[in-house]
C-alpha positions as CSV (number, residue, x, y, z in Angstrom):
1,M,-18.4,-7.4,4.5
2,T,-18.7,-11.1,5.4
3,D,-22.1,-11.4,3.8
4,G,-20.6,-10.7,0.3
5,R,-22.3,-7.4,-0.3
6,S,-19.0,-5.8,-1.5
7,W,-19.2,-8.1,-4.6
8,Q,-22.9,-7.5,-5.4
9,G,-23.8,-5.2,-8.3
10,S,-21.2,-3.1,-10.1
11,W,-18.7,-2.7,-7.4
12,K,-16.3,-0.7,-9.6
13,A,-19.0,1.9,-10.3
14,R,-19.9,2.0,-6.6
15,L,-16.3,2.4,-5.6
16,Y,-15.7,5.4,-8.0
17,E,-19.1,6.9,-7.0
18,R,-18.0,6.9,-3.4
19,V,-14.7,8.4,-4.3
20,R,-16.4,11.3,-6.2
21,E,-18.8,11.8,-3.3
22,R,-15.8,12.6,-1.1
23,G,-14.5,15.2,-3.6
24,Y,-11.8,13.2,-5.4
25,D,-11.5,12.6,-9.1
26,S,-9.6,9.3,-8.7
27,L,-9.1,6.5,-6.2
28,T,-5.4,7.3,-6.3
29,A,-6.1,10.9,-5.1
30,F,-8.4,9.6,-2.3
31,A,-5.8,7.1,-1.1
32,E,-2.8,9.5,-1.4
33,A,-4.7,11.9,0.8
34,R,-4.5,9.0,3.4
35,P,-1.0,7.7,2.8
36,T,-0.6,5.6,6.0
37,A,-4.1,4.1,6.0
38,S,-4.5,0.4,5.3
39,L,-6.4,-0.8,2.4
40,V,-9.0,-2.1,4.8
41,A,-9.3,1.4,6.4
42,L,-9.6,3.0,3.0
43,A,-12.4,0.5,2.1
44,E,-14.3,1.1,5.3
45,E,-14.2,4.8,4.8
46,L,-15.7,4.3,1.3
47,G,-18.3,1.8,2.5
48,P,-18.0,-0.2,5.6
49,D,-20.6,-2.7,4.5
50,D,-20.0,-3.0,0.7
51,V,-16.5,-2.1,-0.2
52,A,-13.5,-4.5,0.3
53,G,-9.8,-3.6,0.6
54,V,-9.0,-5.8,-2.4
55,Q,-11.4,-3.8,-4.4
56,V,-9.6,-0.6,-3.5
57,Y,-6.3,-2.1,-4.3
58,D,-7.5,-3.4,-7.7
59,G,-8.7,0.1,-8.6
60,L,-5.4,1.6,-7.4
61,V,-3.4,-0.8,-9.6
62,A,-5.6,-0.1,-12.6
63,E,-5.1,3.6,-12.2
64,A,-1.4,3.2,-11.7
65,V,-1.0,1.2,-14.8
66,R,-2.9,3.8,-16.9
67,S,-0.8,6.7,-15.4
68,K,2.5,4.7,-15.5
69,Q,2.8,5.1,-11.7
70,V,3.1,1.5,-10.7
71,T,6.3,2.0,-8.8
72,R,4.9,4.9,-6.9
73,L,1.9,2.7,-6.0
74,V,4.2,-0.1,-4.8
75,R,6.2,2.3,-2.6
76,G,2.9,3.6,-1.2
77,Q,1.7,0.1,-0.4
78,L,5.0,-0.5,1.5
79,V,4.2,2.6,3.5
80,R,0.7,1.2,4.4
81,E,2.2,-2.1,5.5
82,L,4.9,-0.5,7.5
83,W,2.4,1.6,9.4
84,G,0.2,-1.4,10.0
85,S,3.0,-3.7,11.2
86,L,5.5,-1.3,12.7
87,P,3.4,1.5,14.3
88,D,6.5,2.7,16.3
89,G,8.7,2.7,13.2
90,W,11.6,0.5,12.2
91,P,12.8,-1.3,15.2
92,A,16.1,-0.5,16.8
93,V,16.8,-4.1,17.7
94,L,15.7,-7.0,15.6
95,D,14.8,-9.6,18.3
96,D,12.4,-12.4,17.4
97,D,9.3,-10.3,18.0
98,N,10.5,-7.4,15.9
99,R,12.0,-9.7,13.2
100,F,8.5,-11.2,12.9
101,K,6.8,-7.7,12.6
102,V,9.4,-6.7,9.9
103,A,8.8,-10.0,8.0
104,K,5.0,-9.6,8.3
105,A,5.1,-6.1,6.8
106,L,7.5,-7.1,4.0
107,G,5.6,-10.3,3.3
108,L,2.2,-8.6,3.1
109,W,3.7,-6.0,0.8
110,S,5.5,-8.4,-1.5
111,G,2.5,-10.7,-1.6
112,I,0.3,-8.2,-3.5
113,V,2.6,-6.3,-5.7
114,P,1.9,-6.5,-9.5
115,D,4.0,-9.2,-11.2
116,T,5.9,-6.4,-13.2
117,H,7.5,-5.4,-9.8
118,R,8.1,-8.7,-8.1
119,E,11.8,-8.9,-8.7
120,R,12.4,-5.2,-7.8
121,V,10.4,-5.7,-4.5
122,R,12.6,-8.9,-3.7
123,L,15.7,-6.9,-4.2
124,A,14.3,-4.0,-2.1
125,R,13.5,-6.5,0.7
126,E,17.1,-7.8,0.6
127,V,18.4,-4.3,0.8
128,L,16.2,-3.5,3.8
129,R,17.3,-6.6,5.6
130,A,21.0,-6.2,4.8
131,N,21.0,-2.4,5.6
132,P,18.2,-1.6,7.9
133,P,16.8,1.9,8.0
134,P,17.4,4.0,11.1
135,A,15.5,3.1,14.2
136,G,12.1,4.7,14.3
137,W,12.0,5.2,10.5
138,R,8.4,5.5,9.3
139,P,7.9,6.8,5.8
140,L,4.9,9.2,5.5
141,G,4.2,8.4,1.9
142,P,5.5,7.1,-1.4
143,D,8.0,10.0,-1.9
144,D,10.1,9.1,1.1
145,E,13.8,9.5,0.2
146,L,14.8,6.0,1.2
147,L,11.9,4.4,-0.6
148,R,12.7,6.4,-3.8
149,M,16.3,5.0,-3.4
150,L,15.1,1.5,-3.0
151,L,12.4,1.7,-5.8
152,P,13.2,4.6,-8.1
153,D,10.6,5.7,-10.7
154,D,11.3,4.2,-14.0
155,E,8.1,4.1,-15.9
156,A,8.1,6.1,-19.2
């Protein structure tokens, strides 16, 4: 992807064509079938040479806005970041190394959430830091009970 091919032509059309080729009617359905995969992994599955993770996320946000499921998308993205940064789950001890891993996951997550959810994400980060989840916690998807408590659905 370093040669810029992911941005050539109609990348949105290419993205949705690849999703349909894999038997899904939406990018959301494709991504939700792989709830712990990173955006980069999703992009590589759709086109290792011409699809970028940011394009996948752009499409996911657009679909979430249309379906009024942005909070679910935000929870799902936290799952992806936690799996990428904390492969053994939430650490039992927050030593310097683990504190960095947690900060990385939460920072990556909060850095890309839609503006409409920035404040809610900031509050959720505070809750996670003040009341850490049980050691080993690794949500499997956006419907995780703790995630739904932190970020309940509110879209009408």
